[in-house]
C-alpha positions, 0 to 999 in steps of 0.5 A: 742944462748943457745945450746940444751945440756945446755937447756936439762941440765937445764930442767933436773935440774928443774925436780930434784928440782920439784921432791924433793918437793914431796919426803922425806928423807925416800923415797929417802933412799928407792929409790936411783933413785930419787937422782940427780947425784950431790947428788949421787956423794957426799960422805957426802950426801950419808952418811947422807942419810944412817944415817937419811933416816931410820926415818919415815920422810914420816909421820913427823907431818909437819906444814901447809906450805901454810900459808907463804904468800909472804915468803917461810916457811922452813919445820920443817922436813928440819930444823930437818934434818939439826940440826941432821947434826949439832949435828953429826958434833958437830957444836957449832952455827947456823952460823957454820951449815949454812956454812957447808950446803953451803959447801955441797949443796947436803945436802941442796937438800937432807934435803928438803929446798925450793930451789931458781933455778939458772943457775949459779950453776951446781946443778941448785939452789942458795945455799945461797938464798935457806937457811934461815939466821943464825938468822932465824935458831935460831928462828926456833929452839925456835919455833919448837914444841918439840913433832915434834922431839919426833916423830923422837925419836918414830920412832928411838925406833920403828926401833931399836925394829924391828931390835932387835926382828929379833934377838929374843931380847925384848927391854926395859925389864930392864931400867935405868933412870938418869939425866944429868946437862946442864950448861947455857950460862950465866956469872953467871956460869963463875967463872972468871966473877965478879957477885954479889949474884951469887948463889941467886936463886931470881936473874935471869941471864939476859942472859937466862930467863929460866935457874934455879939454882940447885945443882949438888952434895952436901956433908959435909966435915970436916973443914980444920981449926985447930980451929973449927968454931962456931956452926951456928945459922941458919943452922943445921950443926955441927961446925966441918963440912962445906957444899960443893956443885957444883951449876950451873944455867942451866937445866937437861936432864932426860933420860931413856935408856936400854941395849941390851946385845952385841948390845949397849945402846938405848934411850927410852925417854928424858925430859929437865927441869930447874935445880931446879926440883927434880930428882923424878919429871922426873919419871912419865913423862918419864915412860909414854913415855917409856910405850907408845913407848914399848906398855908395862911397863918395868919389872925392873928398875935401878935408883940411890938413888934420886929415892928411893920413894914408887911410883917408887917401886910401878910402877915396882911391878905392872909389876911383877918386882922390882926397884933396888934403893939404900936405901936413908933413915936412917938405923933406918927408915927401917921397917919390916912387919908381914904377915898381912902387918903391920909394926913391931915396934922396939920390933917386934910387929905388929903395927895396923893402927890407922888413915889415911890422905892425905899428901898434902905438901912436896911431889911430888904429894898428896897421902894417908898415914897411921898412925900406933900406938903401939899395946900395947896401941891401939886399947885398952890398954893391960896392958903390958909394952914395952918388950924393954922399948923403949924411946917412951913408956912413951910418949904413945908408938911408932907412925909410918907414912907410905904411904898406897901403895904396893910400901912402903913395897916393898921399905922397904923389898927389898933385896939390897944384893941379886944377882938379885938386883945387876944384875939389878943395873948393868944396870945403866951403860946404862944411863951412856954410853948414857950420855957419848955420849951426852957429846961428842956431846956437850949437857953439854954446849950448846951455846943457851940462851932459854929453848925451844931451848935447849930442842929441841936440846937435843931431837935431840941429843938423836935421833942421838944417837939412829940412830948411835946405829941402824946403828951399829946394822945393820952393825953387822947383815950384817957382821954376815950374810956375815960370815954365807954365807962364812962358 
């Protein structure tokens, strides 16, 4: 006969399991009395409740869990929480995550996985039967829509904004944007493996159908041979130099970060694309997310030379600021302008606008350009000769083509030696520090072979970086408050 204490204990455990279905991590973090004793006495579970609980799990855009039929669908919220634990513990595979959860059953209850009740265990459920298989974990990472995880990033940014606003700080006045390469898990990236046409972009690696070939960096070096090689007939390179680059099959993660002086660096937006996409293609999608999360445009931006484009400068000019971007063009292509906004020729004369056209090719997006002509030849010939006898004078005078955008003039006239420029450009360390944290968490070499899975894991990585930053801010504020009371 079963004793009354055992029956009471089983009844209590069933109550905890039934109650967990109607709760979420955020509610549990606010109301600790909902936690069963085996969760309260688990240091690991309580640590992750403190780390993950601040996110707005109560408004997580969950899928319809009633469509599972005879199978018990896994809530995306529970899976996202488990993946955040995976990233924090630096567990390389889903199998390792599953083993870790089995070793800490309190985390299974806390995350919100559907539980299979069992009297064989003191916590009242069968951990092995309650977790999906390793293969299903991997399938969920591919299937989960990335916008669900972007919601968690939204929530983390809102939490950080709220904490810093209490300190009189405004988040995101100056942002930094950069990309981080991600090396695909394919044999083509293994220098010890023999692969014919390793760097042929038309030969897709069978191990990952979504990765693409890209160049991390490229530079020219002088040839080491005593005798210079013959001049190439197909590539426009001088004979005494060779092109050296670091090529990978993979992806790139674009990140917008901001720095709060004395409090840390935080992620405002992120986007993962195949490695063959140019850096500037990240700008508008990322800045759109930043503007949505902050409710305004950032005033200043710090970016590297890959983002030296007129539309980048125009974006920050509209916010009454500027973009600290190094000049990426030839020095002789840099223009000066007169008071009417006309570009000056080499002789210092304002060049009138001759015609306009839409540029459709060899650009990120179509835009209108203006063609400016020599003022001594257009709109009518003045009869004067070029004051500096420019080499183009016999050919009809100088012609200059520039985009018709306020950002064009801002790009050319930006004083890159001014203290203001240098102060803003130093903010680039925000993305460098964020990327350094992401590398420590394993973002550079994921053990995955699917673009959607890698993008989802990247988003979770940046959510975790924000949660760690939020935790540091709250700890410092609590310490400051304690010191104030003591004094």
